[in-house]
HTML snippet that shows the backbone in 3Dmol.js (N, CA, C, O; Angstrom):
<script src="https://3Dmol.org/build/3Dmol-min.js"></script>
<div id="view" style="width:600px;height:400px;position:relative"></div>
<script>
const pdb = `
ATOM      1  N   MET A   1      -1.168  -1.808 -10.586  1.00  0.00           N
ATOM      2  CA  MET A   1      -0.369  -0.689 -10.029  1.00  0.00           C
ATOM      3  C   MET A   1      -0.763   0.670  -9.597  1.00  0.00           C
ATOM      4  O   MET A   1      -1.731   1.223 -10.117  1.00  0.00           O
ATOM      5  N   VAL A   2      -0.086   1.212  -8.707  1.00  0.00           N
ATOM      6  CA  VAL A   2      -0.303   2.490  -8.017  1.00  0.00           C
ATOM      7  C   VAL A   2       0.469   3.583  -8.996  1.00  0.00           C
ATOM      8  O   VAL A   2       1.419   3.334  -9.737  1.00  0.00           O
ATOM      9  N   THR A   3      -0.110   4.706  -8.826  1.00  0.00           N
ATOM     10  CA  THR A   3       0.347   5.800  -9.558  1.00  0.00           C
ATOM     11  C   THR A   3       0.784   7.051  -8.211  1.00  0.00           C
ATOM     12  O   THR A   3       0.101   7.462  -7.272  1.00  0.00           O
ATOM     13  N   ILE A   4       1.893   7.311  -8.544  1.00  0.00           N
ATOM     14  CA  ILE A   4       2.574   8.610  -7.459  1.00  0.00           C
ATOM     15  C   ILE A   4       2.625   9.750  -8.341  1.00  0.00           C
ATOM     16  O   ILE A   4       3.279   9.861  -9.378  1.00  0.00           O
ATOM     17  N   GLU A   5       1.654  10.794  -7.659  1.00  0.00           N
ATOM     18  CA  GLU A   5       1.850  12.179  -8.302  1.00  0.00           C
ATOM     19  C   GLU A   5       2.918  12.936  -7.768  1.00  0.00           C
ATOM     20  O   GLU A   5       2.986  13.181  -6.563  1.00  0.00           O
ATOM     21  N   LEU A   6       3.716  13.303  -8.553  1.00  0.00           N
ATOM     22  CA  LEU A   6       4.785  14.380  -8.347  1.00  0.00           C
ATOM     23  C   LEU A   6       4.067  15.617  -8.283  1.00  0.00           C
ATOM     24  O   LEU A   6       3.535  16.004  -9.324  1.00  0.00           O
ATOM     25  N   PRO A   7       3.927  16.501  -6.947  1.00  0.00           N
ATOM     26  CA  PRO A   7       3.668  17.746  -7.020  1.00  0.00           C
ATOM     27  C   PRO A   7       4.072  18.687  -8.056  1.00  0.00           C
ATOM     28  O   PRO A   7       5.220  18.513  -8.464  1.00  0.00           O
ATOM     29  N   THR A   8       3.322  19.774  -8.656  1.00  0.00           N
ATOM     30  CA  THR A   8       3.896  20.730  -9.542  1.00  0.00           C
ATOM     31  C   THR A   8       4.886  21.725  -8.983  1.00  0.00           C
ATOM     32  O   THR A   8       5.722  22.358  -9.628  1.00  0.00           O
ATOM     33  N   GLU A   9       4.643  21.767  -7.591  1.00  0.00           N
ATOM     34  CA  GLU A   9       5.635  22.738  -7.093  1.00  0.00           C
ATOM     35  C   GLU A   9       6.959  22.148  -6.633  1.00  0.00           C
ATOM     36  O   GLU A   9       7.744  22.845  -5.990  1.00  0.00           O
ATOM     37  N   GLU A  10       7.186  21.089  -6.891  1.00  0.00           N
ATOM     38  CA  GLU A  10       8.444  20.263  -6.701  1.00  0.00           C
ATOM     39  C   GLU A  10       9.316  20.120  -7.757  1.00  0.00           C
ATOM     40  O   GLU A  10       9.689  18.999  -8.103  1.00  0.00           O
ATOM     41  N   GLU A  11       9.706  21.183  -8.341  1.00  0.00           N
ATOM     42  CA  GLU A  11      10.277  21.279  -9.743  1.00  0.00           C
ATOM     43  C   GLU A  11      11.716  20.608  -9.683  1.00  0.00           C
ATOM     44  O   GLU A  11      12.043  20.029 -10.719  1.00  0.00           O
ATOM     45  N   THR A  12      12.539  20.596  -8.736  1.00  0.00           N
ATOM     46  CA  THR A  12      13.666  20.033  -8.616  1.00  0.00           C
ATOM     47  C   THR A  12      13.668  18.438  -8.543  1.00  0.00           C
ATOM     48  O   THR A  12      14.483  17.773  -9.183  1.00  0.00           O
ATOM     49  N   THR A  13      12.668  17.857  -7.694  1.00  0.00           N
ATOM     50  CA  THR A  13      12.243  16.580  -7.743  1.00  0.00           C
ATOM     51  C   THR A  13      11.841  16.098  -9.127  1.00  0.00           C
ATOM     52  O   THR A  13      12.338  15.089  -9.628  1.00  0.00           O
ATOM     53  N   TYR A  14      11.053  16.745  -9.645  1.00  0.00           N
ATOM     54  CA  TYR A  14      10.651  16.455 -11.114  1.00  0.00           C
ATOM     55  C   TYR A  14      11.855  16.508 -12.283  1.00  0.00           C
ATOM     56  O   TYR A  14      11.894  15.719 -13.228  1.00  0.00           O
ATOM     57  N   ASN A  15      12.678  17.411 -12.086  1.00  0.00           N
ATOM     58  CA  ASN A  15      13.899  17.256 -13.021  1.00  0.00           C
ATOM     59  C   ASN A  15      14.964  16.529 -12.923  1.00  0.00           C
ATOM     60  O   ASN A  15      15.674  16.148 -13.854  1.00  0.00           O
ATOM     61  N   ASP A  16      15.156  16.229 -11.267  1.00  0.00           N
ATOM     62  CA  ASP A  16      16.197  14.819 -10.822  1.00  0.00           C
ATOM     63  C   ASP A  16      15.723  13.675 -11.692  1.00  0.00           C
ATOM     64  O   ASP A  16      16.418  13.102 -12.531  1.00  0.00           O
ATOM     65  N   PHE A  17      14.155  13.343 -11.325  1.00  0.00           N
ATOM     66  CA  PHE A  17      13.670  12.124 -11.701  1.00  0.00           C
ATOM     67  C   PHE A  17      13.980  12.064 -13.351  1.00  0.00           C
ATOM     68  O   PHE A  17      14.772  11.264 -13.850  1.00  0.00           O
ATOM     69  N   LYS A  18      13.388  12.828 -13.928  1.00  0.00           N
ATOM     70  CA  LYS A  18      13.605  12.854 -15.350  1.00  0.00           C
ATOM     71  C   LYS A  18      14.942  12.730 -15.877  1.00  0.00           C
ATOM     72  O   LYS A  18      15.083  12.245 -16.999  1.00  0.00           O
ATOM     73  N   ASP A  19      16.218  13.211 -15.021  1.00  0.00           N
ATOM     74  CA  ASP A  19      17.441  12.985 -15.345  1.00  0.00           C
ATOM     75  C   ASP A  19      17.765  11.733 -15.277  1.00  0.00           C
ATOM     76  O   ASP A  19      18.713  11.362 -15.970  1.00  0.00           O
ATOM     77  N   GLY A  20      17.090  10.802 -14.462  1.00  0.00           N
ATOM     78  CA  GLY A  20      17.356   9.616 -13.978  1.00  0.00           C
ATOM     79  C   GLY A  20      18.032   9.392 -12.823  1.00  0.00           C
ATOM     80  O   GLY A  20      18.724   8.387 -12.664  1.00  0.00           O
ATOM     81  N   ASN A  21      17.863  10.433 -11.811  1.00  0.00           N
ATOM     82  CA  ASN A  21      18.489  10.279 -10.322  1.00  0.00           C
ATOM     83  C   ASN A  21      17.400   9.690  -9.570  1.00  0.00           C
ATOM     84  O   ASN A  21      16.221   9.793  -9.908  1.00  0.00           O
ATOM     85  N   PRO A  22      17.849   9.017  -8.458  1.00  0.00           N
ATOM     86  CA  PRO A  22      16.786   8.506  -7.780  1.00  0.00           C
ATOM     87  C   PRO A  22      16.178   9.799  -6.850  1.00  0.00           C
ATOM     88  O   PRO A  22      16.880  10.780  -6.602  1.00  0.00           O
ATOM     89  N   VAL A  23      15.094   9.693  -6.479  1.00  0.00           N
ATOM     90  CA  VAL A  23      14.601  10.970  -5.571  1.00  0.00           C
ATOM     91  C   VAL A  23      13.548  10.527  -4.696  1.00  0.00           C
ATOM     92  O   VAL A  23      12.996   9.452  -4.930  1.00  0.00           O
ATOM     93  N   GLN A  24      13.173  11.308  -3.612  1.00  0.00           N
ATOM     94  CA  GLN A  24      12.579  10.836  -2.242  1.00  0.00           C
ATOM     95  C   GLN A  24      11.340  11.450  -2.550  1.00  0.00           C
ATOM     96  O   GLN A  24      11.324  12.560  -3.081  1.00  0.00           O
ATOM     97  N   VAL A  25      10.134  10.742  -2.225  1.00  0.00           N
ATOM     98  CA  VAL A  25       8.815  11.163  -2.439  1.00  0.00           C
ATOM     99  C   VAL A  25       7.987  10.783  -1.242  1.00  0.00           C
ATOM    100  O   VAL A  25       8.265   9.773  -0.596  1.00  0.00           O
ATOM    101  N   ARG A  26       6.922  11.606  -0.910  1.00  0.00           N
ATOM    102  CA  ARG A  26       6.100  11.118   0.168  1.00  0.00           C
ATOM    103  C   ARG A  26       4.820  10.833  -0.517  1.00  0.00           C
ATOM    104  O   ARG A  26       4.469  11.442  -1.528  1.00  0.00           O
ATOM    105  N   VAL A  27       4.081   9.832   0.087  1.00  0.00           N
ATOM    106  CA  VAL A  27       2.699   9.696  -0.241  1.00  0.00           C
ATOM    107  C   VAL A  27       1.726   9.226   0.913  1.00  0.00           C
ATOM    108  O   VAL A  27       2.067   8.554   1.887  1.00  0.00           O
ATOM    109  N   THR A  28       0.450   9.697   0.637  1.00  0.00           N
ATOM    110  CA  THR A  28      -0.237   9.237   1.867  1.00  0.00           C
ATOM    111  C   THR A  28      -1.523   8.328   1.220  1.00  0.00           C
ATOM    112  O   THR A  28      -2.313   8.557   0.305  1.00  0.00           O
ATOM    113  N   VAL A  29      -1.347   7.235   2.105  1.00  0.00           N
ATOM    114  CA  VAL A  29      -2.123   6.023   1.631  1.00  0.00           C
ATOM    115  C   VAL A  29      -2.930   5.370   2.740  1.00  0.00           C
ATOM    116  O   VAL A  29      -2.396   5.421   3.848  1.00  0.00           O
ATOM    117  N   PRO A  30      -4.107   4.768   2.662  1.00  0.00           N
ATOM    118  CA  PRO A  30      -4.800   4.242   3.552  1.00  0.00           C
ATOM    119  C   PRO A  30      -4.029   3.010   3.994  1.00  0.00           C
ATOM    120  O   PRO A  30      -3.196   2.440   3.290  1.00  0.00           O
ATOM    121  N   SER A  31      -4.378   2.651   5.221  1.00  0.00           N
ATOM    122  CA  SER A  31      -3.372   1.476   5.891  1.00  0.00           C
ATOM    123  C   SER A  31      -3.680  -0.028   4.915  1.00  0.00           C
ATOM    124  O   SER A  31      -2.862  -0.947   4.934  1.00  0.00           O
ATOM    125  N   SER A  32      -4.876  -0.094   4.149  1.00  0.00           N
ATOM    126  CA  SER A  32      -4.999  -1.222   3.338  1.00  0.00           C
ATOM    127  C   SER A  32      -4.242  -1.166   2.107  1.00  0.00           C
ATOM    128  O   SER A  32      -4.068  -2.118   1.348  1.00  0.00           O
ATOM    129  N   GLU A  33      -3.786   0.054   1.953  1.00  0.00           N
ATOM    130  CA  GLU A  33      -3.075  -0.047   0.437  1.00  0.00           C
ATOM    131  C   GLU A  33      -1.485   0.019   0.761  1.00  0.00           C
ATOM    132  O   GLU A  33      -0.672   0.113  -0.159  1.00  0.00           O
ATOM    133  N   GLU A  34      -1.177  -0.024   1.825  1.00  0.00           N
ATOM    134  CA  GLU A  34       0.370  -0.164   2.373  1.00  0.00           C
ATOM    135  C   GLU A  34       1.262  -0.807   1.484  1.00  0.00           C
ATOM    136  O   GLU A  34       2.252  -0.369   0.899  1.00  0.00           O
ATOM    137  N   GLY A  35       0.687  -2.027   1.485  1.00  0.00           N
ATOM    138  CA  GLY A  35       1.567  -3.075   0.836  1.00  0.00           C
ATOM    139  C   GLY A  35       1.684  -3.121  -0.555  1.00  0.00           C
ATOM    140  O   GLY A  35       2.182  -4.117  -1.079  1.00  0.00           O
ATOM    141  N   ASN A  36       1.213  -1.984  -1.358  1.00  0.00           N
ATOM    142  CA  ASN A  36       1.413  -1.729  -2.759  1.00  0.00           C
ATOM    143  C   ASN A  36       2.594  -0.781  -2.910  1.00  0.00           C
ATOM    144  O   ASN A  36       2.789  -0.190  -3.972  1.00  0.00           O
ATOM    145  N   TYR A  37       3.455  -0.623  -1.748  1.00  0.00           N
ATOM    146  CA  TYR A  37       4.603   0.359  -1.772  1.00  0.00           C
ATOM    147  C   TYR A  37       5.865  -0.197  -1.030  1.00  0.00           C
ATOM    148  O   TYR A  37       6.517   0.462  -0.220  1.00  0.00           O
ATOM    149  N   GLU A  38       6.167  -1.658  -1.450  1.00  0.00           N
ATOM    150  CA  GLU A  38       6.931  -2.170  -0.827  1.00  0.00           C
ATOM    151  C   GLU A  38       8.303  -1.951  -1.645  1.00  0.00           C
ATOM    152  O   GLU A  38       8.181  -1.409  -2.743  1.00  0.00           O
ATOM    153  N   LYS A  39       9.567  -2.307  -1.231  1.00  0.00           N
ATOM    154  CA  LYS A  39      10.786  -2.123  -1.964  1.00  0.00           C
ATOM    155  C   LYS A  39      10.907  -3.172  -3.267  1.00  0.00           C
ATOM    156  O   LYS A  39      10.807  -4.396  -3.186  1.00  0.00           O
ATOM    157  N   GLY A  40      11.135  -2.438  -4.420  1.00  0.00           N
ATOM    158  CA  GLY A  40      11.059  -3.301  -5.743  1.00  0.00           C
ATOM    159  C   GLY A  40       9.872  -3.419  -6.424  1.00  0.00           C
ATOM    160  O   GLY A  40       9.862  -4.258  -7.324  1.00  0.00           O
ATOM    161  N   THR A  41       8.803  -2.750  -6.209  1.00  0.00           N
ATOM    162  CA  THR A  41       7.656  -2.646  -6.693  1.00  0.00           C
ATOM    163  C   THR A  41       7.699  -1.618  -7.649  1.00  0.00           C
ATOM    164  O   THR A  41       8.104  -0.501  -7.330  1.00  0.00           O
ATOM    165  N   THR A  42       7.256  -1.925  -8.988  1.00  0.00           N
ATOM    166  CA  THR A  42       6.947  -0.770  -9.970  1.00  0.00           C
ATOM    167  C   THR A  42       5.640   0.107  -9.957  1.00  0.00           C
ATOM    168  O   THR A  42       4.511  -0.382 -10.010  1.00  0.00           O
ATOM    169  N   VAL A  43       5.881   1.303  -9.889  1.00  0.00           N
ATOM    170  CA  VAL A  43       4.815   2.201  -9.948  1.00  0.00           C
ATOM    171  C   VAL A  43       4.967   3.029 -10.987  1.00  0.00           C
ATOM    172  O   VAL A  43       6.074   3.240 -11.481  1.00  0.00           O
ATOM    173  N   ASP A  44       3.725   3.648 -11.476  1.00  0.00           N
ATOM    174  CA  ASP A  44       3.559   4.778 -12.338  1.00  0.00           C
ATOM    175  C   ASP A  44       3.938   6.059 -11.636  1.00  0.00           C
ATOM    176  O   ASP A  44       3.703   6.205 -10.437  1.00  0.00           O
ATOM    177  N   ILE A  45       4.558   7.049 -12.415  1.00  0.00           N
ATOM    178  CA  ILE A  45       4.683   8.271 -11.991  1.00  0.00           C
ATOM    179  C   ILE A  45       4.104   9.157 -12.891  1.00  0.00           C
ATOM    180  O   ILE A  45       4.293   9.013 -14.099  1.00  0.00           O
ATOM    181  N   ALA A  46       3.237  10.300 -12.324  1.00  0.00           N
ATOM    182  CA  ALA A  46       2.714  11.308 -13.030  1.00  0.00           C
ATOM    183  C   ALA A  46       2.864  12.570 -12.555  1.00  0.00           C
ATOM    184  O   ALA A  46       2.934  12.785 -11.345  1.00  0.00           O
ATOM    185  N   ARG A  47       2.934  13.605 -13.541  1.00  0.00           N
ATOM    186  CA  ARG A  47       3.133  15.254 -13.099  1.00  0.00           C
ATOM    187  C   ARG A  47       2.475  15.772 -14.406  1.00  0.00           C
ATOM    188  O   ARG A  47       3.053  15.760 -15.493  1.00  0.00           O
ATOM    189  N   GLY A  48       1.231  16.221 -14.208  1.00  0.00           N
ATOM    190  CA  GLY A  48       0.630  17.052 -15.440  1.00  0.00           C
ATOM    191  C   GLY A  48       0.507  15.813 -16.682  1.00  0.00           C
ATOM    192  O   GLY A  48      -0.051  14.728 -16.522  1.00  0.00           O
ATOM    193  N   SER A  49       1.090  16.226 -17.770  1.00  0.00           N
ATOM    194  CA  SER A  49       0.940  15.222 -18.886  1.00  0.00           C
ATOM    195  C   SER A  49       2.075  14.231 -19.008  1.00  0.00           C
ATOM    196  O   SER A  49       2.104  13.372 -19.889  1.00  0.00           O
ATOM    197  N   PHE A  50       3.066  14.396 -18.026  1.00  0.00           N
ATOM    198  CA  PHE A  50       4.299  13.441 -17.924  1.00  0.00           C
ATOM    199  C   PHE A  50       4.067  12.287 -17.245  1.00  0.00           C
ATOM    200  O   PHE A  50       3.691  12.263 -16.073  1.00  0.00           O
ATOM    201  N   LYS A  51       4.294  11.218 -17.993  1.00  0.00           N
ATOM    202  CA  LYS A  51       4.015   9.951 -17.342  1.00  0.00           C
ATOM    203  C   LYS A  51       5.229   9.013 -17.435  1.00  0.00           C
ATOM    204  O   LYS A  51       5.859   9.017 -18.492  1.00  0.00           O
ATOM    205  N   ALA A  52       5.593   8.261 -16.496  1.00  0.00           N
ATOM    206  CA  ALA A  52       6.884   7.326 -16.531  1.00  0.00           C
ATOM    207  C   ALA A  52       6.600   6.213 -15.493  1.00  0.00           C
ATOM    208  O   ALA A  52       5.671   6.139 -14.688  1.00  0.00           O
ATOM    209  N   LYS A  53       7.601   5.390 -15.705  1.00  0.00           N
ATOM    210  CA  LYS A  53       7.630   4.040 -14.819  1.00  0.00           C
ATOM    211  C   LYS A  53       8.677   4.171 -13.824  1.00  0.00           C
ATOM    212  O   LYS A  53       9.793   4.521 -14.206  1.00  0.00           O
ATOM    213  N   ALA A  54       8.463   3.938 -12.614  1.00  0.00           N
ATOM    214  CA  ALA A  54       9.526   3.941 -11.603  1.00  0.00           C
ATOM    215  C   ALA A  54       9.635   2.556 -10.750  1.00  0.00           C
ATOM    216  O   ALA A  54       8.712   1.748 -10.655  1.00  0.00           O
ATOM    217  N   ARG A  55      10.726   2.438 -10.237  1.00  0.00           N
ATOM    218  CA  ARG A  55      10.832   1.416  -9.095  1.00  0.00           C
ATOM    219  C   ARG A  55      11.250   2.021  -7.629  1.00  0.00           C
ATOM    220  O   ARG A  55      12.122   2.837  -7.330  1.00  0.00           O
ATOM    221  N   ILE A  56      10.331   1.335  -6.861  1.00  0.00           N
ATOM    222  CA  ILE A  56      10.809   1.655  -5.329  1.00  0.00           C
ATOM    223  C   ILE A  56      12.124   1.015  -4.954  1.00  0.00           C
ATOM    224  O   ILE A  56      12.281  -0.204  -5.031  1.00  0.00           O
ATOM    225  N   VAL A  57      13.176   1.938  -4.502  1.00  0.00           N
ATOM    226  CA  VAL A  57      14.449   1.308  -4.216  1.00  0.00           C
ATOM    227  C   VAL A  57      14.763   1.371  -2.771  1.00  0.00           C
ATOM    228  O   VAL A  57      15.899   1.013  -2.460  1.00  0.00           O
ATOM    229  N   SER A  58      13.865   1.808  -1.713  1.00  0.00           N
ATOM    230  CA  SER A  58      14.092   1.669  -0.523  1.00  0.00           C
ATOM    231  C   SER A  58      12.986   0.960   0.165  1.00  0.00           C
ATOM    232  O   SER A  58      12.002   0.588  -0.476  1.00  0.00           O
ATOM    233  N   ASP A  59      13.093   0.771   1.343  1.00  0.00           N
ATOM    234  CA  ASP A  59      11.988   0.026   2.231  1.00  0.00           C
ATOM    235  C   ASP A  59      11.132   1.433   2.602  1.00  0.00           C
ATOM    236  O   ASP A  59      11.688   2.519   2.765  1.00  0.00           O
ATOM    237  N   PRO A  60       9.522   1.193   2.719  1.00  0.00           N
ATOM    238  CA  PRO A  60       9.008   2.250   2.954  1.00  0.00           C
ATOM    239  C   PRO A  60       8.935   2.822   4.352  1.00  0.00           C
ATOM    240  O   PRO A  60       8.544   2.082   5.255  1.00  0.00           O
ATOM    241  N   LEU A  61       9.271   4.054   4.610  1.00  0.00           N
ATOM    242  CA  LEU A  61       9.504   4.730   5.839  1.00  0.00           C
ATOM    243  C   LEU A  61       8.276   5.467   6.413  1.00  0.00           C
ATOM    244  O   LEU A  61       8.161   6.603   5.952  1.00  0.00           O
ATOM    245  N   ILE A  62       7.476   5.163   7.165  1.00  0.00           N
ATOM    246  CA  ILE A  62       6.227   5.528   7.987  1.00  0.00           C
ATOM    247  C   ILE A  62       6.500   6.695   8.669  1.00  0.00           C
ATOM    248  O   ILE A  62       7.027   6.570   9.774  1.00  0.00           O
ATOM    249  N   ILE A  63       6.211   8.023   8.176  1.00  0.00           N
ATOM    250  CA  ILE A  63       6.185   9.350   8.773  1.00  0.00           C
ATOM    251  C   ILE A  63       5.298   9.296   9.863  1.00  0.00           C
ATOM    252  O   ILE A  63       4.233   8.689   9.750  1.00  0.00           O
ATOM    253  N   GLY A  64       5.644   9.913  10.998  1.00  0.00           N
ATOM    254  CA  GLY A  64       4.745   9.904  12.105  1.00  0.00           C
ATOM    255  C   GLY A  64       3.938   8.813  12.674  1.00  0.00           C
ATOM    256  O   GLY A  64       4.125   7.717  12.145  1.00  0.00           O
ATOM    257  N   SER A  65       3.089   8.865  13.624  1.00  0.00           N
ATOM    258  CA  SER A  65       2.414   7.769  13.927  1.00  0.00           C
ATOM    259  C   SER A  65       0.983   7.914  13.915  1.00  0.00           C
ATOM    260  O   SER A  65       0.383   8.442  14.851  1.00  0.00           O
ATOM    261  N   PRO A  66       0.408   7.458  12.878  1.00  0.00           N
ATOM    262  CA  PRO A  66      -1.037   7.626  12.562  1.00  0.00           C
ATOM    263  C   PRO A  66      -2.010   6.762  13.691  1.00  0.00           C
ATOM    264  O   PRO A  66      -1.654   5.709  14.221  1.00  0.00           O
ATOM    265  N   LEU A  67      -2.901   7.235  13.856  1.00  0.00           N
ATOM    266  CA  LEU A  67      -3.955   6.559  14.726  1.00  0.00           C
ATOM    267  C   LEU A  67      -4.533   5.423  13.971  1.00  0.00           C
ATOM    268  O   LEU A  67      -4.371   5.428  12.750  1.00  0.00           O
ATOM    269  N   GLN A  68      -5.307   4.267  14.629  1.00  0.00           N
ATOM    270  CA  GLN A  68      -5.614   3.238  13.988  1.00  0.00           C
ATOM    271  C   GLN A  68      -6.911   3.588  12.909  1.00  0.00           C
ATOM    272  O   GLN A  68      -7.966   4.167  13.166  1.00  0.00           O
ATOM    273  N   GLY A  69      -6.542   3.150  11.908  1.00  0.00           N
ATOM    274  CA  GLY A  69      -7.554   3.346  10.626  1.00  0.00           C
ATOM    275  C   GLY A  69      -7.145   4.615   9.862  1.00  0.00           C
ATOM    276  O   GLY A  69      -7.541   4.872   8.725  1.00  0.00           O
ATOM    277  N   GLN A  70      -6.360   5.348  10.552  1.00  0.00           N
ATOM    278  CA  GLN A  70      -5.983   6.413   9.562  1.00  0.00           C
ATOM    279  C   GLN A  70      -4.963   6.277   8.469  1.00  0.00           C
ATOM    280  O   GLN A  70      -4.160   5.346   8.403  1.00  0.00           O
ATOM    281  N   ASP A  71      -5.067   7.466   7.447  1.00  0.00           N
ATOM    282  CA  ASP A  71      -4.044   7.211   6.468  1.00  0.00           C
ATOM    283  C   ASP A  71      -2.639   7.247   6.838  1.00  0.00           C
ATOM    284  O   ASP A  71      -2.293   7.919   7.810  1.00  0.00           O
ATOM    285  N   LYS A  72      -1.734   6.536   6.102  1.00  0.00           N
ATOM    286  CA  LYS A  72      -0.418   6.799   6.561  1.00  0.00           C
ATOM    287  C   LYS A  72       0.579   7.804   5.583  1.00  0.00           C
ATOM    288  O   LYS A  72       0.206   7.923   4.416  1.00  0.00           O
ATOM    289  N   THR A  73       1.418   8.294   5.861  1.00  0.00           N
ATOM    290  CA  THR A  73       2.220   9.047   5.060  1.00  0.00           C
ATOM    291  C   THR A  73       3.549   8.341   5.093  1.00  0.00           C
ATOM    292  O   THR A  73       4.180   8.332   6.150  1.00  0.00           O
ATOM    293  N   ILE A  74       4.042   7.725   3.972  1.00  0.00           N
ATOM    294  CA  ILE A  74       5.109   7.087   3.569  1.00  0.00           C
ATOM    295  C   ILE A  74       6.304   7.735   2.573  1.00  0.00           C
ATOM    296  O   ILE A  74       6.317   8.374   1.521  1.00  0.00           O
ATOM    297  N   SER A  75       7.161   7.273   3.382  1.00  0.00           N
ATOM    298  CA  SER A  75       8.499   8.218   2.432  1.00  0.00           C
ATOM    299  C   SER A  75       9.049   6.753   1.851  1.00  0.00           C
ATOM    300  O   SER A  75       9.086   5.643   2.381  1.00  0.00           O
ATOM    301  N   LEU A  76       9.471   7.239   0.499  1.00  0.00           N
ATOM    302  CA  LEU A  76       9.954   6.375  -0.349  1.00  0.00           C
ATOM    303  C   LEU A  76      11.276   6.918  -1.298  1.00  0.00           C
ATOM    304  O   LEU A  76      11.355   8.131  -1.495  1.00  0.00           O
ATOM    305  N   ILE A  77      12.165   6.135  -1.799  1.00  0.00           N
ATOM    306  CA  ILE A  77      13.013   6.392  -2.849  1.00  0.00           C
ATOM    307  C   ILE A  77      12.554   5.638  -3.858  1.00  0.00           C
ATOM    308  O   ILE A  77      12.226   4.457  -3.745  1.00  0.00           O
ATOM    309  N   ILE A  78      12.508   6.452  -5.113  1.00  0.00           N
ATOM    310  CA  ILE A  78      12.300   5.965  -6.431  1.00  0.00           C
ATOM    311  C   ILE A  78      13.290   6.336  -7.718  1.00  0.00           C
ATOM    312  O   ILE A  78      13.897   7.395  -7.881  1.00  0.00           O
ATOM    313  N   GLU A  79      13.284   5.471  -8.359  1.00  0.00           N
ATOM    314  CA  GLU A  79      14.243   5.460  -9.724  1.00  0.00           C
ATOM    315  C   GLU A  79      13.614   5.207 -10.671  1.00  0.00           C
ATOM    316  O   GLU A  79      12.734   4.346 -10.649  1.00  0.00           O
ATOM    317  N   LYS A  80      13.920   5.896 -11.720  1.00  0.00           N
ATOM    318  CA  LYS A  80      13.270   5.635 -13.103  1.00  0.00           C
ATOM    319  C   LYS A  80      13.364   4.323 -13.672  1.00  0.00           C
ATOM    320  O   LYS A  80      14.504   3.863 -13.616  1.00  0.00           O
ATOM    321  N   SER A  81      12.613   3.680 -14.133  1.00  0.00           N
ATOM    322  CA  SER A  81      12.814   2.234 -14.751  1.00  0.00           C
ATOM    323  C   SER A  81      12.673   2.447 -16.258  1.00  0.00           C
ATOM    324  O   SER A  81      12.780   1.493 -17.029  1.00  0.00           O
TER     325      SER A  81
END
`;
const viewer = $3Dmol.createViewer("view");
viewer.addModel(pdb, "pdb");
viewer.setStyle({}, {cartoon: {color: "spectrum"}});
viewer.zoomTo();
viewer.render();
</script>
Protein backbone atom coordinates (compact mmCIF):
# COMPACT_ATOMS: atom_id res chain seq x y z
CA MET A 1 0.00 0.00 0.00
CA VAL A 2 1.32 3.44 -0.90
CA THR A 3 1.45 6.47 1.38
CA ILE A 4 0.42 9.96 0.30
CA GLU A 5 1.93 12.78 2.35
CA LEU A 6 -0.29 15.82 2.89
CA PRO A 7 2.02 18.86 2.92
CA THR A 8 2.02 20.78 6.21
CA GLU A 9 1.39 24.06 4.35
CA GLU A 10 -1.94 22.77 2.97
CA GLU A 11 -3.97 23.27 6.14
CA THR A 12 -7.33 23.54 4.33
CA THR A 13 -6.87 20.22 2.53
CA TYR A 14 -5.86 18.54 5.79
CA ASN A 15 -8.86 19.94 7.70
CA ASP A 16 -11.31 19.03 4.92
CA PHE A 17 -9.94 15.47 4.82
CA LYS A 18 -10.12 15.12 8.63
CA ASP A 19 -13.74 16.31 8.49
CA GLY A 20 -14.56 13.51 6.03
CA ASN A 21 -14.75 15.58 2.84
CA PRO A 22 -13.19 14.38 -0.42
CA VAL A 23 -10.03 16.32 -1.30
CA GLN A 24 -7.83 16.68 -4.36
CA VAL A 25 -4.14 15.83 -3.96
CA ARG A 26 -1.17 15.67 -6.30
CA VAL A 27 1.53 13.04 -6.07
CA THR A 28 4.73 12.63 -8.05
CA VAL A 29 5.55 9.02 -8.81
CA PRO A 30 7.89 7.02 -11.03
CA SER A 31 6.21 5.62 -14.14
CA SER A 32 6.65 2.11 -12.74
CA GLU A 33 4.41 2.94 -9.72
CA GLU A 34 1.60 4.67 -11.60
CA GLY A 35 -0.60 1.56 -11.32
CA ASN A 36 -0.66 1.92 -7.51
CA TYR A 37 -2.91 4.99 -7.87
CA GLU A 38 -5.94 3.59 -9.68
CA LYS A 39 -9.55 4.49 -8.81
CA GLY A 40 -10.82 2.36 -5.90
CA THR A 41 -7.35 1.76 -4.45
CA THR A 42 -6.87 2.16 -0.69
CA VAL A 43 -3.91 4.33 0.33
CA ASP A 44 -2.37 5.56 3.58
CA ILE A 45 -2.46 9.29 4.28
CA ALA A 46 0.16 10.92 6.49
CA ARG A 47 0.82 14.43 7.78
CA GLY A 48 3.26 14.68 10.67
CA SER A 49 1.94 12.31 13.35
CA PHE A 50 -1.51 12.09 11.68
CA LYS A 51 -2.18 8.78 9.88
CA ALA A 52 -5.37 7.62 8.16
CA LYS A 53 -6.70 5.34 5.43
CA ALA A 54 -8.25 6.78 2.29
CA ARG A 55 -9.72 5.52 -0.96
CA ILE A 56 -9.03 7.01 -4.38
CA VAL A 57 -12.42 8.00 -5.83
CA SER A 58 -11.30 9.48 -9.17
CA ASP A 59 -9.45 8.22 -12.17
CA PRO A 60 -5.84 9.42 -11.98
CA LEU A 61 -5.20 12.54 -14.07
CA ILE A 62 -1.64 13.01 -15.32
CA ILE A 63 -0.55 16.65 -15.02
CA GLY A 64 1.70 17.88 -17.82
CA SER A 65 3.49 15.64 -20.30
CA PRO A 66 6.56 14.02 -18.74
CA LEU A 67 9.36 12.76 -20.94
CA GLN A 68 9.96 9.03 -21.27
CA GLY A 69 11.32 7.62 -18.00
CA GLN A 70 10.62 10.75 -15.91
CA ASP A 71 8.43 10.87 -12.81
CA LYS A 72 4.77 11.75 -13.37
CA THR A 73 2.63 14.14 -11.36
CA ILE A 74 -0.85 12.69 -10.84
CA SER A 75 -3.94 14.47 -9.55
CA LEU A 76 -6.31 12.34 -7.45
CA ILE A 77 -9.47 12.83 -5.44
CA ILE A 78 -9.42 10.87 -2.19
CA GLU A 79 -11.89 10.37 0.62
CA LYS A 80 -11.44 9.07 4.15
CA SER A 81 -12.28 5.41 4.54
